[in-house]
C-alpha positions as CSV (number, residue, x, y, z in Angstrom):
1,M,11.8,14.7,-11.0
2,S,8.7,16.8,-10.4
3,D,6.6,16.8,-7.3
4,D,3.8,15.2,-9.2
5,E,6.1,12.4,-10.3
6,D,7.3,11.9,-6.8
7,F,3.7,11.7,-5.5
8,N,2.8,9.2,-8.3
9,D,5.7,7.0,-7.3
10,I,4.6,7.1,-3.6
11,A,1.0,6.4,-4.5
12,E,2.0,3.4,-6.7
13,A,4.2,2.1,-3.9
14,A,1.3,2.4,-1.5
15,F,-1.1,0.6,-3.8
16,D,1.5,-2.2,-4.2
17,L,1.8,-2.4,-0.4
18,A,-2.0,-2.7,0.0
19,R,-2.1,-5.5,-2.6
20,G,0.7,-7.2,-0.8
21,G,-0.7,-6.9,2.7
22,E,2.4,-5.0,3.9
23,T,0.4,-3.3,6.7
24,E,3.2,-1.6,8.7
25,R,4.9,-0.1,5.6
26,L,1.6,1.1,4.2
27,L,0.6,2.7,7.5
28,R,3.9,4.6,7.5
29,F,2.7,6.3,4.3
30,V,-0.7,7.0,5.8
31,D,0.8,8.2,9.1
32,T,3.0,10.7,7.2
33,G,0.1,12.2,5.3
34,L,-0.9,9.9,2.4
35,P,-4.7,10.1,2.2
36,V,-6.2,6.8,3.6
37,D,-8.9,6.9,0.9
38,L,-6.4,7.5,-2.0
39,V,-7.6,5.8,-5.2
40,N,-5.8,4.6,-8.3
41,G,-6.8,5.2,-11.9
42,S,-9.7,2.7,-11.6
43,G,-11.0,4.2,-8.5
44,D,-9.7,1.4,-6.3
45,S,-8.9,2.5,-2.8
46,L,-6.1,1.1,-0.7
47,L,-8.9,-0.6,1.3
48,M,-10.4,-2.1,-1.9
49,L,-7.0,-3.5,-2.9
50,A,-6.3,-5.0,0.5
51,A,-9.7,-6.6,0.7
52,Y,-9.6,-7.9,-2.9
53,H,-6.3,-9.6,-2.1
54,G,-7.5,-11.0,1.2
55,H,-5.3,-9.1,3.6
56,A,-7.6,-8.9,6.7
57,D,-5.0,-7.3,8.9
58,T,-4.4,-4.6,6.4
59,V,-8.1,-4.1,6.1
60,R,-8.5,-3.7,9.8
61,A,-5.5,-1.3,10.0
62,L,-6.9,0.9,7.2
63,V,-10.3,1.0,8.8
64,K,-8.8,2.0,12.1
65,A,-6.9,4.8,10.2
66,G,-10.3,6.1,8.9
67,A,-10.7,4.4,5.5
68,D,-14.3,4.6,4.1
69,V,-15.5,0.9,4.2
70,D,-18.1,1.6,1.5
71,R,-16.0,3.6,-0.9
72,R,-16.8,2.1,-4.4
73,N,-14.5,2.1,-7.4
74,D,-15.3,3.4,-10.9
75,R,-17.2,0.1,-11.6
76,D,-19.4,0.7,-8.5
77,Q,-17.8,-2.2,-6.6
78,S,-17.3,-2.1,-2.9
79,P,-14.4,-3.5,-0.9
80,L,-16.8,-6.0,0.7
81,A,-18.1,-7.2,-2.7
82,G,-14.5,-7.7,-3.8
83,A,-13.7,-9.8,-0.7
84,V,-16.9,-11.8,-1.1
85,F,-16.1,-12.4,-4.8
86,K,-12.6,-13.7,-4.0
87,D,-14.0,-15.7,-1.0
88,Y,-11.7,-14.1,1.6
89,R,-13.8,-14.8,4.6
90,E,-11.5,-13.1,7.2
91,A,-11.5,-9.9,5.1
92,V,-15.3,-10.1,4.7
93,A,-15.6,-10.5,8.5
94,A,-13.3,-7.5,9.1
95,L,-15.3,-5.3,6.8
96,L,-18.6,-6.3,8.2
97,E,-17.3,-5.7,11.8
98,A,-16.4,-2.2,10.6
99,G,-19.9,-1.6,9.4
100,A,-19.6,-2.2,5.6
101,D,-23.0,-2.2,3.9
102,P,-23.6,-5.6,2.2
103,D,-26.1,-3.9,-0.1
104,A,-23.7,-1.2,-1.4
105,G,-22.5,-1.3,-5.0
106,T,-23.4,-3.2,-8.1
107,P,-23.4,-6.0,-7.8
108,S,-23.6,-5.8,-4.0
109,A,-21.8,-8.2,-1.7
110,R,-25.1,-9.8,-0.8
111,Q,-25.8,-10.4,-4.5
112,I,-22.4,-11.9,-5.1
113,A,-22.8,-14.1,-2.0
114,A,-26.1,-15.4,-3.4
115,M,-24.6,-15.9,-6.9
116,F,-21.8,-18.1,-5.5
117,D,-23.9,-19.7,-2.6
118,R,-21.7,-18.1,0.0
119,S,-22.6,-16.7,3.5
120,L,-22.0,-13.2,4.6
121,G,-22.1,-14.3,8.2
122,A,-24.2,-12.1,10.5
123,A,-25.3,-9.9,7.6
124,D,-27.2,-12.7,5.8
């Protein structure tokens, strides 16, 4: 197996851990050198996947590790917009506490909240 194949396997495992909210295991990858802002083929970061799947503890841990809270994917969607769309309020709160911009991306988290008549909390 080549180094590229090894890295791809590690990256896919990390994306799965982010989707699954397996914070401790994911942080072991980050702590040993995996870029905290690693993105998949769609431009989704580890933080985006954790937020979109409602894993607030994983969101907080990735932010603490230095993840870019406003990093948008290839469709210009932010982690905050993903969490608002899925109505994961604890993940939304964690991202807002970390300084995520409710107006970043297309559509923005603020636009999604308005579309679904949801609150962004203090950022409204």
